[in-house]
C-alpha positions in Angstrom: -22.0 5.0 -17.5 -19.6 1.8 -18.8 -21.0 -0.2 -21.6 -21.3 -4.1 -21.0 -17.8 -5.8 -21.8 -16.1 -9.1 -22.1 -14.4 -9.9 -19.0 -11.0 -12.1 -19.0 -10.6 -15.2 -16.9 -7.7 -14.8 -14.0 -6.4 -17.9 -16.1 -6.2 -15.7 -19.4 -2.9 -14.3 -20.8 -4.3 -10.9 -20.8 -4.7 -11.0 -17.0 -1.2 -12.6 -16.7 0.5 -9.6 -18.6 -1.1 -7.4 -16.3 -0.3 -9.8 -13.2 3.5 -9.7 -14.3 3.7 -6.1 -15.0 2.5 -5.2 -11.2 4.5 -8.2 -9.7 7.5 -6.5 -10.9 6.3 -3.0 -10.3 5.7 -4.1 -6.4 9.5 -5.6 -6.5 10.8 -2.0 -7.3 8.6 -0.5 -4.9 10.3 -2.5 -2.1 13.7 -1.4 -3.0 12.9 2.1 -3.6 11.3 2.5 -0.2 14.6 0.6 1.3 16.9 3.0 -1.0 15.4 6.1 -0.3 15.4 5.7 3.7 19.2 4.4 3.4 19.8 7.0 1.1 19.0 9.6 3.7 19.9 7.8 7.0 23.7 6.2 5.7 24.5 9.2 3.1 23.0 12.3 3.8 23.1 11.4 8.0 19.4 12.3 8.2 18.3 12.9 12.0 15.2 11.1 13.2 13.0 14.4 12.6 14.1 14.2 8.6 13.5 10.6 8.3 10.0 11.6 9.3 9.4 14.4 7.2 10.7 11.9 4.2 8.1 9.3 5.4 5.4 12.0 5.5 6.2 13.3 2.4 5.5 10.1 0.5 2.3 9.8 1.7 0.8 13.6 2.5 -0.6 13.4 -1.1 -3.2 11.3 -0.3 -4.6 14.3 2.0 -3.8 16.8 -0.8 -5.2 15.3 -3.9 -6.8 12.0 -3.0 -10.5 12.8 -2.9 -10.2 14.7 -6.6 -8.0 12.0 -7.7 -10.9 9.3 -7.7 -13.5 11.7 -9.3 -10.9 12.1 -12.2 -10.3 8.5 -12.1 -14.0 7.6 -12.8 -14.1 9.8 -15.9 -10.7 8.7 -17.3 -9.6 5.3 -18.8 -8.0 3.4 -15.8 -5.3 1.3 -17.6 -4.2 4.7 -19.5 -4.2 6.2 -15.9 -1.9 3.9 -14.8 0.6 3.7 -17.6 1.6 7.6 -17.4 1.6 6.9 -13.6 4.1 4.2 -14.1 6.1 6.1 -16.5 6.5 9.2 -14.2 7.4 7.3 -11.2 10.2 6.1 -13.3 11.6 9.0 -14.4 11.3 10.7 -10.9 13.3 7.5 -9.2 16.1 8.4 -11.8 16.8 11.7 -10.6 18.2 10.1 -7.1 20.9 8.1 -8.8 21.7 10.8 -11.4 22.4 13.9 -8.8 24.0 11.3 -6.5 26.6 10.7 -9.5 26.9 14.4 -10.2 27.1 15.4 -6.4 24.1 17.4 -6.1 21.8 14.9 -3.9 20.6 16.6 -0.7 17.8 15.6 1.3 15.7 18.4 -0.4 15.7 16.3 -3.3 14.7 13.1 -1.7 11.6 14.8 -0.3 11.0 16.3 -3.7 10.8 12.8 -5.1 8.9 11.4 -2.5 6.1 14.0 -3.4 6.1 13.5 -7.0 6.5 9.9 -6.8 3.6 10.0 -4.2 1.5 12.1 -6.1 1.2 9.6 -9.4 0.8 6.7 -6.9 -2.4 8.3 -5.6 -3.5 8.0 -9.5 -2.2 4.6 -9.6 -3.4 3.2 -6.7 -7.1 4.4 -7.1 -6.9 3.2 -10.9 -5.5 -0.3 -9.8 -7.8 -1.1 -7.2 -10.7 -0.1 -9.3 -9.3 -2.0 -12.5 -9.6 -5.7 -11.5 -13.5 -5.5 -11.5 -13.1 -4.4 -14.8 -10.6 -7.0 -15.7 -12.2 -9.8 -14.2 -15.7 -11.1 -13.6 -17.2 -10.8 -10.3 -17.2 -14.2 -9.1 -13.0 -14.2 -9.7 -12.2 -10.7 -8.2 -11.3 -12.6 -4.9 -9.0 -15.0 -6.9 -7.8 -12.0 -8.9 -6.9 -9.8 -5.7 -5.2 -12.9 -4.0 -3.3 -14.1 -7.0 -2.1 -10.3 -7.5 -1.3 -10.0 -3.4 0.6 -13.0 -3.3 2.9 -12.4 -6.3 3.6 -8.9 -5.2 4.8 -10.3 -1.8 6.9 -13.1 -3.6 8.5 -10.6 -5.9 9.5 -8.8 -2.8 10.9 -12.0 -1.1 14.6 -11.3 -2.5 14.1 -7.8 -3.5 14.7 -5.8 -0.1 17.5 -8.6 0.7 18.9 -8.2 -2.8 18.9 -4.4 -2.3 20.5 -4.6 0.9 23.5 -6.8 -0.3 24.0 -4.4 -3.3 24.0 -1.5 -1.0 27.5 -3.3 0.5 28.8 -2.9 -3.1 27.6 0.2 -4.7 25.9 3.0 -3.0 21.9 3.0 -2.2 20.9 5.8 -5.1 22.6 3.3 -7.7 20.6 0.4 -6.4 17.4 2.6 -6.8 18.3 2.3 -11.1 16.2 -1.2 -10.4 13.2 0.5 -8.9 13.2 2.7 -12.0 13.5 0.1 -14.4 10.6 -2.2 -12.9 8.2 1.3 -13.2 9.1 1.1 -16.7 8.4 -2.8 -17.3 5.0 -1.8 -15.7 4.5 0.5 -18.3 5.3 -1.8 -21.1 3.1 -4.7 -19.3 -0.1 -2.5 -19.5 0.7 -1.2 -22.8 -0.3 -5.0 -23.9 -3.1 -5.4 -21.6 -6.2 -5.5 -23.5 -9.8 -4.5 -21.9 -12.9 -2.8 -23.4 -13.3 -0.3 -20.8 -15.0 3.0 -22.1 -14.8 6.3 -20.9 -18.0 6.9 -18.6 -20.9 9.0 -20.5 -21.1 12.5 -19.1 -24.3 14.3 -19.3 -24.5 17.8 -20.7 -23.5 20.6 -18.4 -21.8 17.9 -15.8 -18.0 18.6 -16.9 -16.9 20.6 -14.3 -19.0 18.9 -11.3 -15.6 17.8 -9.7 -17.1 18.9 -6.3 -20.3 16.9 -6.7 -18.5 13.8 -7.6 -16.5 13.8 -4.9 -18.9 14.4 -2.4 -20.7 11.4 -3.9 -17.8 9.3 -3.2 -17.6 10.4 0.1 -21.3 10.2 0.8 -21.3 6.5 -0.5 -18.3 5.7 2.0 -20.0 7.2 4.7 -23.5 5.9 4.2 -22.4 2.3 3.5 -21.8 0.6 7.0 -19.5 -2.0 5.8 -17.4 0.0 4.0 -17.5 3.0 6.5 -16.2 0.8 9.3 -13.3 -0.8 7.0 -12.5 2.7 6.5 -12.4 3.6 10.1 -10.3 0.6 11.2 -7.9 1.2 8.5 -7.3 4.3 9.1 -6.3 3.7 12.7 -4.6 0.7 11.7 -2.4 2.9 9.2 -1.8 5.6 11.7 -0.1 3.4 14.2 1.6 0.6 11.7 3.2 4.0 10.2 4.5 5.2 13.6 6.2 1.8 13.8 7.3 1.6 10.3 9.1 5.1 9.9 11.2 4.5 13.1 12.4 0.9 11.7 15.3 1.9 9.7 16.5 3.9 12.6 15.7 1.1 15.0 18.1 -1.6 12.9 20.7 0.6 11.8 21.0 3.2 14.6 19.6 1.7 18.0 20.8 -2.1 17.3 23.4 -1.3 15.0 22.7 -3.9 12.0 23.6 -2.5 8.5 21.4 -2.2 5.7 21.5 -5.6 4.7 19.8 -6.6 7.9 17.0 -4.1 7.2 16.7 -5.6 3.5 16.2 -9.1 5.6 13.6 -7.9 7.9 11.7 -6.5 4.8 12.2 -9.9 2.6 11.1 -12.0 5.7 8.0 -9.4 6.0 7.5 -10.5 2.3 7.3 -14.1 2.9 4.9 -13.3 5.7 2.7 -11.7 3.0 3.0 -14.5 0.4 1.4 -17.0 3.4 -1.1 -14.5 4.1 -2.5 -13.8 0.6 -2.5 -17.5 0.4 -4.1 -18.4 3.1 -6.8 -15.6 2.6 -9.1 -17.4 0.4 -8.9 -20.4 1.9 -9.8 -19.0 5.4 -12.9 -17.1 3.6 -14.1 -20.9 2.5 -14.2 -21.6 6.2 -14.6 -18.5 7.9 -16.7 -15.6 7.8 -15.2 -12.1 6.3 -15.4 -10.4 9.6 -13.4 -13.3 11.7 -10.6 -13.4 9.0 -10.2 -9.7 9.5 -10.6 -9.8 12.7 -7.9 -12.4 13.4 -5.8 -10.9 10.9 -5.6 -7.6 12.7 -4.9 -9.3 16.1 -2.4 -11.4 14.9 -0.6 -7.9 13.1 -0.9 -6.1 16.3 0.5 -9.1 18.4 3.5 -9.4 16.1 4.4 -5.7 15.8 5.8 -6.0 19.7 8.7 -7.5 18.1 9.9 -4.1 17.4 10.3 -2.4 20.7 11.6 -6.1 22.3 14.5 -6.2 19.9 15.4 -2.9 20.9 15.3 -3.9 24.7 17.4 -7.4 23.7 19.8 -5.4 21.6 22.4 -4.5 24.2 22.5 -8.1 25.5 22.4 -10.1 22.4 22.2 -8.7 19.0 21.6 -12.2 17.3 18.6 -12.8 19.1 17.4 -9.2 18.9 17.9 -9.9 14.7 15.9 -13.1 15.3 12.8 -11.4 16.7 12.7 -8.8 14.2 12.5 -11.4 11.4 10.0 -13.5 13.3 7.6 -10.3 14.1 7.8 -9.1 10.5 7.1 -12.1 9.2 3.9 -12.9 11.6 2.9 -9.0 11.2 2.7 -9.2 7.4 1.0 -12.6 7.5 -2.0 -10.9 9.7 -1.8 -7.7 7.6 -2.3 -9.9 4.3 -5.3 -12.2 5.8 -6.7 -8.6 6.8 -6.0 -6.9 3.6 -7.1 -9.4 0.7 -10.3 -9.8 2.6 -11.1 -6.2 2.9 -10.1 -5.2 -0.8 -12.4 -8.1 -2.3 -15.3 -7.3 -0.1 -15.2 -3.4 -0.9 -14.9 -4.1 -5.0 -18.0 -6.4 -4.3 -19.9 -3.7 -2.3 -19.4 -0.9 -4.6 -21.0 -0.1 -8.1 -18.4 -0.1 -10.8 -19.3 3.7 -11.7 -18.2 4.5 -8.2 -15.3 2.4 -7.7 -12.6 5.6 -8.5 -14.3 7.7 -6.1 -14.9 5.1 -3.4 -11.5 3.7 -3.6 -10.2 7.4 -3.5 -12.5 8.3 -0.5 -11.1 5.6 1.9 -7.6 6.3 1.0 -8.0 9.5 1.9 -9.1 8.4 5.2 -6.8 5.6 5.4 -3.6 7.0 3.7 -4.1 10.6 4.7 -3.5 9.6 8.4 0.5 8.3 7.5 2.0 11.7 7.1 0.8 12.8 10.3 1.7 9.6 11.8 5.2 9.7 10.0 6.1 13.4 11.7 4.2 12.0 15.0 6.8 9.2 15.0 9.7 11.6 13.9 8.4 14.0 16.9 8.3 11.3 19.6 11.4 9.6 18.6 13.2 12.6 19.3 11.5 13.7 22.3 11.0 10.0 24.3 13.2 8.0 22.4 12.6 5.1 19.8 11.9 2.2 22.1 8.8 4.1 23.9 7.5 5.4 20.6 7.5 1.6 19.1 5.5 0.6 22.2 3.0 3.4 21.5 2.4 2.0 18.1 1.9 -1.3 19.6 -0.8 -0.1 22.2 -2.5 1.7 19.1 -2.4 -1.0 16.9 -4.5 -3.2 19.3 -7.4 -0.6 18.6 -7.5 -1.2 15.4 -10.0 -4.3 15.6 -12.4 -2.9 17.4 -14.7 -1.1 14.4 -14.9 -4.6 12.9 -15.9 -6.8 15.9 -19.6 -7.2 14.6 -19.2 -6.3 11.2 -20.6 -9.9 9.8 -23.7 -9.1 11.1 -24.0 -6.0 8.2 -21.9 -7.8 5.3 -25.1 -10.0 3.8 -27.4 -7.2 4.6 -25.2 -4.9 2.4 -24.8 -7.2 -0.5 -28.2 -7.2 -1.8 -28.6 -3.3 -2.3 -25.1 -3.0 -3.7 -26.3 -5.7 -6.5 -29.2 -3.4 -7.3 -27.4 -0.2 -7.4 -25.0 -1.9 -9.5 -27.9 -3.3 -12.3 -29.5 0.3 -12.1 -25.9 2.1 -13.0 -25.4 -0.1 -16.2 -29.0 0.6 -17.3 
């Protein structure tokens, strides 16, 4: 079990080190996501199905190793796990510009890089979400998550637009060098972050009980009514969000006819909305219940998702109007998404005992992110079968259903808080 430790305030230098590194890491992730998509579409002439496979390759790892990753993370030091993941991501991304410069870049290489980065990202993300309660006191978890989300969005405000602009001068694979560098900075910032976390003490004979540990995490998510509803809602939301997001590069570059710079502007506008959503979340929680904030956030995100198929309809008549709709839609979508996300992450971290955080986060991500590779493949298949615009309308319709599991969640939150605190007290005895 974790021993008592000196927790660091969100205003401490130690937290700021962690905060800085993760901000740059998020900056690089946005550039890398854009760089892989543009490399596939513009340089390798990938068709809609190949774009779908590439998107699936980056998320299929949550289905393959998501659950055991949670059990492993609960047995390991979380900061050290994140350090290794950041370093491996740095090296994996480097292979894209190196192979492009030597003439050996193929779509299969992008698939492989996406899978490798996805594997280590599973470990990084599970450890990352489980590390915040280790680094700050319980009453500052919400503030820490808000700051991390807000500055992650701030760091990406200029990232995609800058990446798109650079792609006018140099090729997309070269721009991915920036992505690799940010992962290196993330690694270095984690090296100098201090904490008092210790490896959980294992009872003799339990060293190989991986399946039992995984089952314990799944049972907690299944039996905890608030987290169970959040997992269902996020699973549906991510499925249809991925259907839409997979086709956005094809929509912007091929269907409407913009270049990669416009695609970067769309993503930057989304980041601006994310900043606003992350900053509004704690203020909204002071005035409204968690369920109200999350429901409104999901409905707002679903409403603005309409902008994508509407832009496709407007494009033949007015490309400027289509561009304006895309920018507005991405901004509003991410405001709603961050209102929901900051609130639900803080809620899950508060309701889960620390010794189960890794397995809880992995179990939720298995459900939530596990739907994404299937959604990416569905997007590629439907985009080829019925067209880009009809598939985007399918994504819009599905997004409206995401709020249903949490409409009455407020009545469960207060009753769930007391057992969570009691279970946490028992866990550290």
